[in-house]
Each structure stands twice: as structure tokens, then as C-alpha cells.
C-alpha positions as CSV (number, residue, x, y, z in Angstrom):
1,M,-22.3,-4.9,-6.0
2,R,-19.6,-2.4,-4.8
3,S,-18.2,0.7,-6.4
4,M,-14.4,1.2,-6.8
5,T,-14.6,4.7,-5.5
6,G,-14.9,5.6,-1.8
7,F,-13.4,7.3,1.2
8,G,-12.6,6.1,4.8
9,A,-10.8,7.4,7.8
10,G,-9.5,5.7,11.0
11,Q,-7.6,6.7,14.1
12,A,-5.7,4.9,16.9
13,P,-3.6,6.1,19.9
14,L,0.2,5.9,19.7
15,G,1.8,6.9,23.0
16,T,0.9,10.5,23.6
17,R,-0.1,11.0,20.0
18,R,-2.6,9.6,17.5
19,V,-2.3,8.0,14.2
20,H,-4.8,9.3,11.7
21,V,-5.3,7.4,8.4
22,E,-7.3,8.4,5.3
23,A,-8.1,6.0,2.5
24,R,-9.2,7.2,-0.9
25,A,-10.1,4.9,-3.7
26,V,-10.8,5.6,-7.4
27,N,-11.2,3.5,-10.6
28,H,-8.3,1.3,-11.8
29,R,-8.1,-1.9,-13.8
30,Y,-6.0,-3.6,-11.1
31,L,-5.1,-2.9,-7.5
32,E,-2.6,-0.1,-7.0
33,V,-1.8,1.1,-3.5
34,R,0.0,4.4,-2.8
35,V,1.1,5.2,0.8
36,R,2.1,8.7,2.1
37,M,3.7,8.5,5.5
38,P,5.1,11.1,8.0
39,R,8.9,11.0,8.4
40,E,8.6,9.4,11.8
41,L,6.8,6.3,10.4
42,V,8.3,6.1,6.9
43,D,9.8,2.7,7.7
44,Q,6.3,1.3,8.1
45,A,5.2,2.2,4.6
46,A,5.5,-1.4,3.3
47,F,3.6,-2.7,6.3
48,V,0.7,-0.3,5.7
49,E,0.6,-1.2,2.0
50,Q,0.3,-4.9,2.8
51,L,-2.6,-4.1,5.3
52,A,-4.5,-2.2,2.6
53,R,-3.9,-4.9,0.0
54,R,-5.6,-7.5,2.2
55,T,-9.0,-5.7,2.3
56,T,-9.4,-3.1,-0.5
57,G,-9.7,-5.3,-3.7
58,R,-9.4,-3.5,-7.1
59,G,-8.8,0.2,-7.6
60,R,-6.2,2.9,-7.1
61,V,-6.1,3.3,-3.4
62,E,-4.2,6.1,-1.7
63,L,-3.5,6.0,2.1
64,V,-2.4,9.2,3.8
65,V,-1.0,8.6,7.3
66,R,-0.6,11.5,9.8
67,L,0.6,11.8,13.3
68,E,-1.5,14.2,15.4
69,G,-0.8,15.6,18.9
70,D,2.3,16.6,20.7
71,G,5.3,14.3,20.7
72,A,7.0,12.7,23.7
73,G,9.7,15.4,23.8
74,A,11.2,18.4,22.0
75,P,12.8,17.7,18.6
76,V,16.6,17.4,18.5
77,L,18.8,19.3,16.1
78,D,20.9,17.1,13.8
79,L,24.2,18.9,14.5
80,P,26.3,17.1,11.8
81,K,23.7,17.8,9.2
82,A,23.4,21.4,10.3
83,R,27.2,22.0,10.3
84,A,27.5,20.5,6.8
85,A,24.6,22.6,5.5
86,L,26.1,25.8,7.0
87,A,29.6,25.0,5.6
88,Q,28.1,24.6,2.1
89,L,26.2,27.9,2.4
90,S,29.4,29.6,3.6
91,A,31.4,28.2,0.7
92,L,28.7,29.5,-1.7
93,R,28.8,32.9,0.0
94,D,32.6,33.1,-0.4
95,E,32.2,32.4,-4.1
96,V,29.5,34.9,-4.9
97,R,29.6,37.5,-2.1
98,P,32.7,37.3,0.0
99,G,32.4,38.9,3.5
100,E,28.6,38.8,3.6
101,A,27.1,37.1,6.7
102,V,25.2,33.8,6.3
103,P,22.0,34.1,8.3
104,L,21.2,31.0,10.4
105,S,17.6,31.3,9.4
106,L,18.5,29.7,6.1
107,L,19.0,26.4,7.9
108,S,15.2,26.3,8.5
109,C,14.9,25.5,4.8
110,V,17.0,22.3,5.2
111,P,14.6,19.3,5.3
112,E,14.7,16.9,8.2
113,L,17.1,19.0,10.2
114,F,15.3,18.1,13.4
115,T,14.6,14.6,14.5
116,P,12.2,13.3,17.3
117,S,13.9,13.2,20.7
118,E,12.5,9.7,21.2
119,P,12.0,7.3,18.3
120,I,8.7,5.5,17.9
121,A,9.0,1.8,18.6
122,D,8.2,-0.4,15.7
123,E,5.9,-2.7,17.7
124,G,3.8,0.1,19.0
125,A,3.7,1.8,15.6
126,R,2.5,-1.4,13.9
127,E,-0.2,-2.0,16.4
128,A,-1.6,1.6,16.1
129,L,-1.3,1.5,12.3
130,T,-3.1,-1.8,12.1
131,V,-6.1,-0.4,14.0
132,A,-6.2,2.9,12.1
133,V,-5.8,1.3,8.6
134,E,-8.3,-1.4,9.3
135,R,-10.9,1.2,10.5
136,A,-10.2,3.4,7.4
137,C,-10.6,0.4,5.1
138,E,-13.8,-0.7,6.8
139,E,-15.3,2.7,6.3
140,L,-14.1,2.8,2.7
141,G,-15.8,-0.6,2.2
142,R,-19.1,0.7,3.6
143,M,-19.0,3.7,1.3
144,R,-18.2,1.5,-1.7
145,L,-21.2,-0.7,-0.9
146,V,-23.5,2.3,-0.8
147,E,-22.1,3.6,-4.1
148,G,-22.4,0.1,-5.6
149,R,-26.1,-0.1,-4.8
150,A,-26.6,3.2,-6.7
151,L,-24.7,1.8,-9.6
152,A,-26.8,-1.4,-9.5
153,V,-30.0,0.7,-9.8
154,D,-28.7,2.5,-12.9
155,L,-27.5,-0.7,-14.5
156,R,-30.9,-2.4,-13.9
157,T,-32.6,0.6,-15.5
158,R,-30.4,0.3,-18.6
159,L,-30.8,-3.5,-18.7
160,A,-34.6,-3.1,-18.7
161,E,-34.2,-0.7,-21.8
162,A,-32.0,-3.3,-23.5
163,R,-34.5,-6.1,-22.8
164,G,-37.2,-3.9,-24.4
165,H,-35.2,-3.6,-27.6
166,L,-34.6,-7.4,-27.6
167,A,-38.3,-8.0,-27.2
168,A,-39.0,-5.7,-30.1
169,V,-36.4,-7.5,-32.3
170,R,-38.0,-10.9,-31.4
171,E,-41.5,-9.6,-32.2
172,R,-40.3,-8.2,-35.6
173,L,-38.4,-11.3,-36.8
174,P,-41.5,-13.3,-38.1
175,H,-42.3,-10.3,-40.3
176,V,-38.8,-10.1,-41.8
177,V,-39.2,-13.3,-43.9
178,A,-42.7,-12.3,-45.0
179,A,-41.5,-8.9,-46.0
180,Y,-38.6,-10.5,-48.0
181,R,-41.1,-12.9,-49.7
182,E,-43.3,-9.9,-50.7
183,R,-40.3,-7.9,-52.0
184,L,-39.1,-10.9,-54.0
185,R,-42.5,-11.4,-55.6
186,E,-42.8,-7.7,-56.5
187,R,-39.4,-7.8,-58.3
188,L,-40.4,-11.0,-60.1
189,A,-43.6,-9.4,-61.2
190,L,-41.7,-6.5,-62.7
191,L,-39.3,-8.9,-64.5
192,L,-42.2,-10.9,-65.9
193,R,-43.9,-7.8,-67.3
194,S,-40.7,-6.8,-69.2
195,A,-39.9,-10.3,-70.5
196,E,-41.4,-13.6,-71.0
197,V,-39.7,-15.5,-68.3
198,A,-41.0,-18.6,-66.5
199,V,-40.7,-18.7,-62.8
200,D,-40.4,-21.9,-60.9
201,P,-42.4,-21.7,-57.6
202,A,-40.2,-24.3,-56.0
203,R,-37.1,-22.2,-56.8
204,L,-38.8,-19.1,-55.3
205,E,-39.5,-20.9,-52.1
206,Q,-36.0,-22.2,-52.0
207,E,-34.6,-18.7,-52.2
208,I,-36.9,-17.6,-49.4
209,A,-35.8,-20.5,-47.3
210,I,-32.1,-19.6,-47.8
211,F,-32.8,-16.1,-46.8
212,A,-34.7,-17.2,-43.7
213,D,-31.8,-19.4,-42.7
214,R,-29.3,-16.6,-43.1
215,A,-31.4,-14.1,-41.2
216,D,-32.2,-16.5,-38.3
217,V,-30.9,-15.0,-35.1
218,A,-32.6,-17.3,-32.7
219,E,-29.3,-18.5,-31.3
220,E,-28.1,-15.0,-30.7
221,L,-31.3,-14.1,-28.9
222,T,-31.1,-17.1,-26.7
223,R,-27.5,-16.3,-25.7
224,L,-28.6,-12.7,-25.0
225,D,-31.4,-13.9,-22.7
226,S,-28.9,-16.1,-20.8
227,H,-26.5,-13.1,-20.4
228,T,-29.2,-10.8,-19.2
229,A,-30.2,-13.4,-16.6
230,Q,-26.6,-13.6,-15.4
231,L,-26.5,-9.8,-15.1
232,D,-29.5,-9.9,-12.8
233,K,-27.5,-12.2,-10.5
234,L,-24.4,-10.1,-10.6
235,F,-26.3,-7.0,-9.5
236,E,-26.8,-8.8,-6.1
237,D,-23.2,-10.0,-5.8
238,D,-20.8,-8.1,-3.5
239,G,-17.7,-10.1,-4.5
240,D,-14.4,-8.6,-5.7
241,T,-14.7,-9.8,-9.3
242,V,-18.2,-8.5,-10.2
243,G,-16.7,-5.7,-12.3
244,R,-14.6,-8.0,-14.5
245,R,-17.5,-10.4,-14.9
246,L,-19.9,-7.6,-15.9
247,D,-17.4,-6.3,-18.4
248,F,-17.0,-9.8,-19.9
249,L,-20.8,-10.4,-20.2
250,L,-21.4,-7.0,-21.7
251,Q,-18.7,-7.6,-24.3
252,E,-20.4,-10.9,-25.2
253,M,-23.7,-9.1,-25.5
254,M,-22.3,-6.5,-27.8
255,R,-20.8,-9.3,-30.0
256,E,-24.3,-11.0,-30.2
257,A,-25.9,-7.6,-31.0
258,N,-23.5,-7.0,-33.8
259,T,-24.2,-10.4,-35.3
260,I,-28.0,-9.8,-35.2
261,G,-27.4,-6.5,-37.0
262,S,-25.3,-8.0,-39.7
263,K,-27.7,-10.9,-40.3
264,S,-30.9,-8.9,-40.6
265,P,-31.5,-6.5,-43.4
266,D,-34.7,-5.2,-41.9
267,A,-34.7,-1.5,-41.1
268,A,-36.9,-1.8,-38.0
269,V,-34.6,-4.5,-36.6
270,T,-31.6,-2.4,-37.3
271,I,-33.0,0.5,-35.4
272,H,-33.6,-1.6,-32.3
273,V,-30.1,-3.2,-32.6
274,V,-28.5,0.3,-32.7
275,E,-30.4,1.3,-29.6
276,L,-29.5,-2.0,-27.9
277,K,-25.8,-1.4,-28.6
278,A,-26.1,2.1,-27.3
279,E,-27.5,0.8,-24.0
280,L,-24.9,-1.9,-23.8
281,E,-22.1,0.7,-24.3
282,R,-23.5,2.9,-21.5
283,M,-23.6,-0.2,-19.3
284,R,-20.0,-1.0,-20.1
285,E,-18.9,2.5,-19.2
286,Q,-20.8,2.3,-15.9
287,A,-19.3,-1.2,-15.2
288,Q,-15.8,0.3,-15.2
289,N,-16.8,1.8,-11.8
290,V,-17.7,-1.6,-10.3
291,L,-15.3,-3.4,-8.0
């Protein structure tokens, strides 16, 4: 079992510089990859996204790519862009404060006014990005596995609590029909004392049999046993669809628990069903963190 949350980092050389990649993952129903690239590598954003999609599975994954170290040469001023920016600033000056000097320092606020003296080759960039992204995703995967083991421990603890409530319901069920029979006899005794009414014993047993059939939850308990056994196996699974399967099984278990609660009028059974549903809901919330 793996968690959807995690962090990983990777590096790779790129000429005289280094590519540094950080991968962060949080919960999400599907796979969503966001990439933040430096200006020099922005053309490789789609390539990096595809690399991440191959290995990260579900979750909202953010990849932050940085270039570290000195470049191959001094940056070059984009003269046409600088002239256009200065002309627009001068036009604004003439409109609001004619005659006032336009300081060249304002050009430092213009984004991407300087470009690298030597562009980064696509082939070299892709090789470095492949190494750095794969290393970051591998580290992310290791952290997800560690977090997933902790989630499995918590889910096993809650499943043990749920099984305890199921055992209590199963133990109580034979007494439910007996208690109904006793209540029915008491009501009939009161009725007989107030009026001369004949009671057919066969009819009485028929009513009890009808109640026993309506209150029978053996099928629901059998399905719940099957679901809990499947959960035990999922806790050992490291696949990419464990979270979805967990959510499905827990939904089915909640449905069976609701059916048991609606069928049985016994107060003791109702208490255990309520506690069972509470544990299942806690497990469903935790399962949202599972990959």
C-alpha cells in the first residue's frame, strides 16, 4: 500500500550547470501533473510532464525544475525589446510629466529582457531532465511507500475494531428472536387479561417465524466477512489502484451495515451497527490518502 502524498528530489548535470527537480504529491482523485520550469527550459515542460505521468500514478503532482550554477556565458540584452519598452515609458512620460528624465533603471522591471548567450540544446536538456525527473520520482515513490505502510497500520487497527462489532452483532442475533418471542407473549398476556380472546399457538409461532425471516442478516454478515478478508489482502498490495478498490469495498461494507441496522429492531445490535459504521467512515476518510 502506498500513500498519495510524498516528496522527492533529483539532480543531473547540464553542461556547466545542474538541473534540480523537486516532486511534491498530494491527494487527488485522478492524476494531475503541474510543471514549473525556468525560462531557459520552458520548451521542455510537456516532455517533463510525460516523464512524470509514466511513474507517479494518482495524485496532484507538482514538479519544480531549477537550473543551478553559472551559465556558459554572460546574458545578452534583448535590444529590440529594450528599445520598445523605453519608447513606451518615454511616451507615458510625455503624457503625464513632459520634460522629466526616464531612468534606465526602470528597464530592470521588464521581464525576460536578458536572454542566455548560448541556448541550451534540446537533446542535452532532455537527457539531463530525464535523469533528474526519474530520480525525483523514485524518491517520491519511496516516501509514498513508507507513508503507505503507516496508513496500513492504522487501517488494520480500525478493521480490527470493525470486526469486533461484527462479532458482537453475530453473537447477539440468536437472542433477538427469543427477545421478540418474549415481548409478544407479554403483550398477548395483557390482552388476554383485558378481554376473553383465544390465542392460536400456531399463529403465534407463525408471527415469530415471519419476524425471524425479516430480521435475518446472515447474508449481510457473510458478505461483510468476505469484504474484510479482501481488505486484508489489499493492505499488502502496492499497486496503483489500491485506493479505488479500498473505497469501493468500504462503500459496500457501509451498505451492508445499513441493511443490518434497518432489519434488526434490537437496541444492542443497533449500538454495534452505529459503531461499525463510524469505523467504516473513518476508514473511508483514510482510504482517500491511498494511491
